[in-house]
N, C-alpha and C positions, 0 to 999 in steps of 0.2 A: 089432371096434370096441366092441361093447357090453361085452365083458370088460374092455377097457382102461379105459373110463370108470368102470365099477363098481369096479374095484380102486383107482382113483385116489380116488374118493369115500370108500372105506373107509379109505385111508391118511390122508386129510384128517380124517375123523372121529376116528380113533385119535389122531392128533396133537393135535387140538383137545381131546379128553378128557384127554390126558396133560397139556397145558398148563393145563387147568382145575384139575388137582390141584396144580400148581405155583403158580398164581395164583388162589387160591380166591375172593377178593373181586371178581375180574373175570368170574366165571362167569355165563353167561346164566341168567335166571330162567325162561325159557320153553323147553319141551321141543319139539324138532323135529329132523328129519334134517339132516345136515351140508349146508351151503350156502356159497357164496363169502364172505358177510359174516361167517361164523363164523371166518374167518381173521383178522379185524380184532382187534388186541390193543392194550390201553392199557399202554404201558410206564411212564408216570408221570403223576400228576395232582397239580398244585400250586396252592394259593391264594396269590396274590401281592398284597401291599398296595401301592398307589400313593400319590402325593401327594394331598392333599385327602381322604384317607381313602376312596378308592375301591378296588375289588378287581378283579383278573382271575383267571380260572380257566384254567390252561394245561395242555393235554393233549399228551403225546408219544405218537403211535400208530404202529404198524407192522403188517406182515402176517406172520402165523405161517407162511403157505404161500409156497412159491416162486412167483414171478411170471415164468414163462419165456416167455410170449408176450403179444401185444397183447390177445388174448381174456382171458387171465388177469387182466391189469391192468384191462381194461374191466369185468370181472365185479365188481370192488370199487369202482372209481372212480365218483364221482357218488353214492355212498351218502349219504343224508341222516342227519345226526347231531344229535340234540336233547338238550340238557342240562336237567335239572330239579333244582332244589334245594328240599328241603322242610325247614322249620325255623320260626324266628320269623316268616319271611315266605317265600312261594313265588316262586321265580324260574325263568323258562323262557327259554332261549336256543337258537338253532338255527344250524347251519352245514352244510357238506358236506365229504366226503372226496375228495381228489384222487388223484394217482398215489402209491401206497405202495411203489414200488420201493425207495426209500431212506428211507422213513418220512415222517412229517409232524407239524408242530406246529400245534395249533389253539388259538386264544386266544378265550375268551368274556369280553367286558367286562360285569361284573356291576354296576358302579356302587357305590352305598352299600349296606351290609348292616347289619341290626340285629344286636346282640350275641346270641349263642346257638349251639346245636349244629345243624349242617345235614347232611342226608343227600343226597348227590348220586347221580344215576343218569343213564345215557346210553341213548337209544333209537335204534337203527340200523334203517333201512328203505331198501329199494330195490325198484323194481318187479319183480315176478315171484319175489321171495324173501320168506320169512317174517320178520316184524319180530323184532328181537332186543333185549333189554334187558341192560345191564351195570350192576351196582351197584358203586359206588366207596366207599372208606372215608369215614366221617364226618369232618368238621372243625369246629373251634370258632372263632367270631369273637368277640373280646373286646377292648374298649378298656382296655388294661392300665393306663393312667393313672388310670382311674376306680377302680381297686382300691387306689390309694394314699391314705391318710387321715392328716391331720395331727392328732396327739393333743395338741399343745401347743407353746408356745415360751416362752423366757425369756432373760435376759441374764446374763452372768457375766464378771467382770473377773479376768484372770490376767496376772501380770507387767506390769501397767500397761496392758494392752490389753483393750478390751471386746469380747466375743464374743456373737453371737446363736446360741442353741441351739434347733434345730428337731427335733421328734420326729415320725417317720413310722412308719406300720405298713401291712402288707399285709392288706387286709380281704377278699380273695378267696381261698378255699381252692383254687380251681382253678389259680391262678397261683403258680408256684414261684419260688424265688430265682434259679434258672438262667434262667427265662423273663424275669425283670426284667433280669438281666445281659445277656442276648442282645438285649434291646430297646434297649440303648444309651440309657438314660434319663439326662437331666442335670437338675440343680437350679440355680436362680439366684434369689438374693434381690434384690428390686427395691423401692425406696421411692418413693412419690409425693411425700413431703415434700421430698426433694432428688433428683429423678429421675435425674440423671446420675452420682450416686455409687453404683456397683454393686460389690458384693463379688465374689469369685471364683466361677466356675461349678464345681460339683462333679459328678462322675460318680457316678450312683447304682449302686453295685456290690454292695450288700447291703441286704436288708430282709426281714423275716419278719412273722409274725402278732403278735409282740410289738413293743415299741418299738425303733426304731433312731435313733441320734442323729447329726445333721449340724450342723456348726459353721461359722459365717461370721464372719470378723473384721470389726470395725466401726471400726478405728483412724482411718480417713479420713472418718468421717461427722461432719457438723456437730452440735453440741449441740442438743437440742430433744426434743420429744415426737413420736414417729413414729406417726401415726394410721393412715394408709392405705398399708400395705405388704403385699406378697404374695410368695409363693413361686411362681416359674414352673417348672413341671415339663414337660419336652418331650422328644420324640424327633425324628427327621428330618422327620416330617410331622404330628405332633400336638402340641397345646399345652393345658395346663390350668393354671389359677391358683387357688392356695389362699390365702385371706386370713390375715394374721398379726395376732395381738392387739397392741394398742398397747404400745410400750415407750419408755423414756427413754434418751437418750444424754446423760450429764451433762457439765457444763463441766469442762475439765481444770484441776486446781488445781496451780499452780506456785509455788514459793517465790521471793520477790523482795525485794530490799533497797531498792527504790524507795519513795519516800514515798507515803503513802496519798493518794487523791484529795481535793481540797478539799471539805469538807462543804457549801459554798455552791454547788457545781456542780449544775446542773439535773439532776434524776433522769431527765428524758426523754432525755438524751444517752446513757444506758446502754441505751436501747432505741430505735434509730433508726426503728423501724416503728410506734411508738406513735401517731403522728399521721398515719399513711399508710393509704390505701385502695388495693387492687389492683383496677383497673377493666378489664373486658373490652370490646372494641369489634370490630365487624366490619361490612362493607358491608351495609346493609339491616337491621341490628339496632340496637336501643336499647342504650345503654351500661349496663352492670351492674357495680356496685362492691360489694366485700366488705372487711371488716376485714383488714388485712395480718397475717400473710404469705399468707393463703389467697386464692385466686382461683376464680371460678366462671363458666362459660359454658354456655349451653344453646341448642339449635337443634332444628328438626324436619326429618325426612327420611323418604324411603320405604325407605331401606336399613335393615339390621338391625345391622350392626357395622362397625367400621373401626379404623384405627390412628392414635393421636395422635402427631404428630411435632413437634419443635421445630427452628427454624432456628438453627444455630450457625455464624456466619460465612456462608459460601455453601453450607453442607451441611445437609441435613435429617437429623436424628437421631431414630430411633424411641424413643418414651417408653413407651407401653403400648397395649394393646388396649382398645377401648371398645365398648360395646354399648348399644343402645337400652334405656332404663330402663323404658319403658312406652309404651302407645299413649295419645294425648291428643286429645280432641275439638277442643281449641283449635288443634291443628296443621293441621286441615283435610285436604287431600289428602295432604300430607306427614305421615302419621299417627303416625310413631314419634318419640318425644321422647328426645333425647340430653342427658345432664347430665354435663359434663366439669368436673373440678376439679383443682386442684393448689396449689403453693406457690411464691411468689416472695419470697425473703429479701432482696431489694434494695429500697432506698428510691428508687432513681433509674433502674435498668435496665429498659428496655422489652423484653418478650419477644414473639417471633413464633411462633405455632403454626399448625398445620393439622390437620384430621382427614381422612384419606384413607378415604372410604367404599367398602367392598369391593363389587364387582359381584355381582349375583345373576342368576338365570335370567331375571328380568324387567327389571332395571335395570342400566345401565352404571355403571362406577366414577365417583365424583364426589369433590369435595373442598370443605371449608369452611376459609377462612383467617380467623384472628382474632389480636388483639393483647392483651397484658396490660401495662397502663401504671400505674406507681405515681403516686398523686396525694395531695395533702394533703387531709385531711378538711375539709368545708365548715364 
């Protein structure tokens, strides 16, 4: 009986040592004689990014040794497994191993992680056996969108169509063109001047440390000066906004045989907004008016950010993301001040907006409804 157990232990040890040579980064860092938990092998270890920029660390583990009996299974089952990540922050998670007859997937929910390089390790322990440590390959967490930098923008007319030209560059040496391509990044130009006129969305399939040009056609954009525009860069679960320098969409000049307007005609008729104010109103708020076409609305809340939406017919349409501009003592308990602004180019049309304030760990989702009404100046 002693001979059989001794030979079996030697076979396990030889097999474990052989596998250590095949999988060098899974080798234990602690020297000890062969034991049942030495049979535990990590087949794969993957970091998975979820929505809202949270992460899971998923292990696929199995047994290197044959589990021919209940006692063999029990010798491994119930092993405590602890994950430790060392890097920009230290994260520790724990779990346990079940029946490894057919392998097992273990998921550690890591939550948010700071950008940087992490060194993961597993610590295995079970009563009556020596603790074992497995070092796993390092991985890097990086917000790839933060690596994209806008170096400038301009407009250019070609074949009678005005185009917005945007120049981007990759400012991170650790991020390659293939990384950007695989991240499925998209670009969208959005203007607050006329929020529902949006140009096409472009797939970002190339960019390097030098400038890369992306072009948006503006043939459907109303004439005017575009002050508050931005480039929306996004993946399936991340978004970043880059402000665009102001630019002008000129009036289209067309030849006409029609007689010129009468010189006695009032000049104010050429600008229907000259005598108009855009006034914001909301329940519980004082009316606030600004010179047309601009409008402005401010409110206080405990939330940090939200989404501005406009009601078109019976449907709410997303306009843009808004954030608290600062904390303000005049807000009292609702200490965050939101300043929302936009443009209404109509002298008669009343607009309906709402700000959907996003829920936080402390506060539930909320909303603020307000209206923009054109009025003649007093």
